[in-house]
C-alpha positions in Angstrom: 13.4 72.6 90.0 15.3 71.5 87.1 18.6 72.9 86.6 19.8 75.2 83.8 21.7 72.1 82.4 18.8 69.8 82.6 16.8 72.4 80.7 19.1 72.7 77.9 19.3 68.9 77.6 15.5 68.6 77.6 14.0 67.4 74.2 17.3 66.2 72.9 18.0 62.9 71.3 21.4 61.2 72.5 23.2 58.3 70.8 25.8 56.8 73.0 28.1 54.0 71.3 29.5 51.2 73.4 26.9 51.7 76.0 26.7 48.1 77.4 29.4 48.7 80.1 32.0 51.0 81.3 32.0 54.7 80.3 29.1 54.2 77.9 26.8 52.8 80.4 27.6 55.3 82.8 27.3 58.2 80.5 23.8 56.9 79.5 22.7 56.9 83.3 24.1 60.3 83.7 22.1 61.8 80.9 19.0 60.2 82.2 19.6 61.3 85.6 20.6 65.0 84.6 17.6 65.5 82.3 14.8 62.9 83.3 11.9 65.1 82.1 12.2 65.0 78.4 15.0 63.1 76.8 15.4 60.3 73.9 18.5 57.9 74.5 19.7 55.6 71.8 22.0 53.0 73.3 24.2 50.8 70.9 26.6 47.9 71.6 27.2 44.3 70.5 25.7 42.9 73.7 22.0 43.5 73.4 21.1 41.8 76.5 23.2 44.2 78.4 21.7 47.1 76.6 18.2 45.9 77.5 19.0 45.5 81.1 20.4 49.0 81.2 17.3 50.5 79.5 15.3 48.6 82.2 17.6 50.1 84.9 17.3 53.6 83.5 13.4 53.7 83.4 13.0 52.1 86.9 15.4 54.9 88.3 13.9 58.0 86.3 10.7 57.0 84.9 9.0 57.4 81.5 10.3 60.9 80.8 13.5 59.3 79.4 12.7 57.0 76.2 15.6 54.5 75.9 16.0 52.6 72.7 18.7 49.8 72.8 20.0 48.7 69.5 22.6 45.9 68.8 25.3 47.5 66.7 28.9 46.6 65.8 30.4 49.8 64.7 33.5 48.0 63.1 31.0 46.7 60.5 30.5 49.7 57.9 27.4 48.1 56.4 25.7 48.0 59.9 26.8 51.8 60.6 25.5 52.8 57.1 22.0 51.3 57.7 21.7 52.3 61.5 20.0 55.6 61.3 17.5 54.7 58.5 16.5 51.7 60.5 15.5 53.7 63.6 12.0 54.5 64.4 11.4 57.9 62.9 11.1 59.9 66.3 14.6 58.6 67.1 16.3 59.7 64.0 16.9 63.5 64.7 20.1 62.9 66.7 21.3 65.9 68.6 24.3 64.4 70.5 26.6 61.8 69.4 28.9 60.1 72.0 31.5 58.1 70.2 32.5 56.0 73.1 32.9 52.3 71.5 36.5 51.3 71.6 39.0 48.7 72.7 42.4 47.6 73.2 43.8 44.3 72.5 47.2 42.9 73.8 50.5 44.4 75.0 52.8 43.1 72.3 55.4 45.5 71.1 56.2 46.4 67.5 57.4 43.4 65.4 55.1 40.8 67.5 51.7 42.7 67.3 49.2 40.2 66.2 47.4 41.2 62.8 44.0 40.4 64.4 44.5 42.8 67.1 45.7 45.4 64.8 42.6 45.2 62.6 40.2 45.1 65.3 41.5 48.2 66.9 41.7 50.1 63.7 38.1 49.1 62.6 36.6 49.9 65.8 38.5 52.9 67.4 39.1 54.7 64.0 37.0 53.6 61.1 34.0 52.8 63.3 34.1 56.1 65.0 34.5 58.1 61.6 31.6 56.2 60.0 29.2 56.8 62.8 30.2 60.4 62.8 29.6 60.8 59.2 26.1 59.3 59.3 25.1 61.5 62.2 26.4 64.5 60.3 24.0 63.7 57.5 21.2 64.4 60.1 23.0 67.3 61.9 24.4 69.5 59.0 21.1 70.2 57.1 19.8 71.8 60.4 22.1 74.8 60.0 20.1 76.6 62.8 22.9 79.0 63.5 23.3 77.5 66.9 22.7 74.1 68.5 22.8 72.1 65.2 24.4 69.1 67.2 27.3 67.8 69.3 30.0 65.3 68.4 31.6 64.1 71.6 34.6 61.8 70.9 36.1 59.8 73.9 39.7 59.9 73.1 42.6 58.9 75.6 45.9 60.3 77.1 47.3 57.6 74.8 46.5 59.7 71.7 48.7 62.5 73.1 51.8 60.3 74.2 52.8 56.9 73.1 53.7 54.0 75.5 55.5 50.5 75.2 53.1 47.8 74.4 50.4 50.2 73.3 51.7 51.3 69.9 48.5 50.6 67.8 46.1 51.7 70.5 48.1 54.9 70.9 48.0 55.4 67.0 44.3 54.8 67.0 43.7 57.5 69.5 46.1 59.8 67.8 44.0 59.4 64.8 40.7 60.2 66.7 42.3 63.4 68.1 43.5 64.5 64.6 40.1 63.8 63.1 38.5 65.8 65.8 40.5 68.7 65.4 40.1 68.8 61.5 36.2 68.3 61.6 36.0 71.1 64.4 37.6 73.4 61.7 35.4 72.1 58.8 32.2 72.3 60.8 32.7 75.9 62.3 30.2 77.5 60.0 27.5 74.8 60.9 27.6 75.5 64.6 28.0 71.7 65.4 30.1 71.4 68.5 33.0 69.1 68.4 34.2 67.9 71.5 37.1 65.5 72.6 37.4 64.1 76.2 40.8 62.3 77.0 40.8 60.2 80.1 43.8 59.0 82.0 43.6 55.7 83.8 40.0 54.4 84.2 39.0 51.1 85.7 36.6 49.5 83.4 36.3 46.1 81.5 38.8 47.8 79.2 41.9 46.1 80.8 40.1 42.8 80.8 39.9 42.9 77.1 43.4 44.1 76.8 44.5 40.8 78.5 42.2 38.7 76.5 40.0 38.1 79.6 42.6 37.4 82.2 41.1 39.5 85.1 44.1 39.0 87.4 46.4 40.8 84.9 43.8 43.5 84.5 43.5 44.0 88.2 47.3 44.4 88.6 47.2 47.4 86.4 45.3 49.3 89.1 47.1 47.8 92.1 48.5 50.4 94.5 46.5 53.5 93.0 42.9 54.7 92.9 42.0 55.1 89.1 39.1 57.2 87.7 35.6 55.5 87.4 33.4 55.3 84.5 31.2 57.8 86.3 34.0 60.4 86.4 34.2 60.6 82.8 30.4 60.3 82.2 29.9 63.5 84.3 32.5 65.4 82.1 30.5 64.2 78.8 27.2 65.4 80.1 28.7 68.6 81.4 30.1 69.4 77.9 26.8 68.5 76.2 24.8 70.6 78.7 26.8 73.9 78.1 25.0 76.8 76.6 24.9 76.6 72.8 27.8 79.3 72.4 30.2 77.3 74.8 32.4 74.5 73.3 34.6 72.3 75.8 36.8 71.6 72.9 39.5 69.7 74.6 39.4 68.0 78.1 42.1 65.9 79.7 41.0 64.0 82.9 43.5 62.4 85.2 43.2 60.5 88.4 45.5 62.3 90.9 48.3 59.6 90.9 48.8 60.3 87.1 50.8 63.0 85.5 51.2 61.8 81.9 50.6 58.5 79.9 53.6 56.9 81.5 54.2 58.7 84.8 52.1 57.2 87.6 52.6 57.2 91.5 51.7 53.8 92.9 51.7 52.9 96.8 54.2 50.0 97.3 
């Protein structure tokens, strides 16, 4: 028998950005597993081969009840985002849930030495890309004005948006921008009954740290030495939980830590 949450998600079209790995990939799988009877998933990222592999994995696991559409998309490119929804098959254009997951961090340089390229790619992806994607999806959601259930915007933020730390000033600034944007549009959209949700993970072990260190996996692994970080599945479960609440319930703000962490900079590690 389907759970109440599964029934609430049935028939919805869910868009997940940055779905080729990490939290985005796990989120796509969690939606499919939670509501396998009738669901449409749009998965975007720059790596189309990874998206196609994920689509095959989902359909092998849960069957044909979940329709999966992998689409190559670089959200840092405004033109690609602008053309994205009109280019989708008609049956996928009615987006109910947007999971703004795509994001990255580059480098650990401190102010005065931060590379211009790193600044630009973090701002264009984490901030401008997220805002542009949100605006395009709102063009679909706002006209519904159904009184309830008009749509969900779920932004994946970070503890870094609440407290800065050395070597992360630009990344922290981008996530603080996401937090402010989320709070502002939640107020703007209150009459539309579109739910605006932010989930802020603490330390999660993904490819994220590998990107931060320009592909140096040994440095990335050192970040997690002596502790047990969150997994992408941990965050995916909170995303689907938030989307699966009754329409009058908004999980507006959720901070998720591993149990060795108490803030952005305070962590316990075994020696």
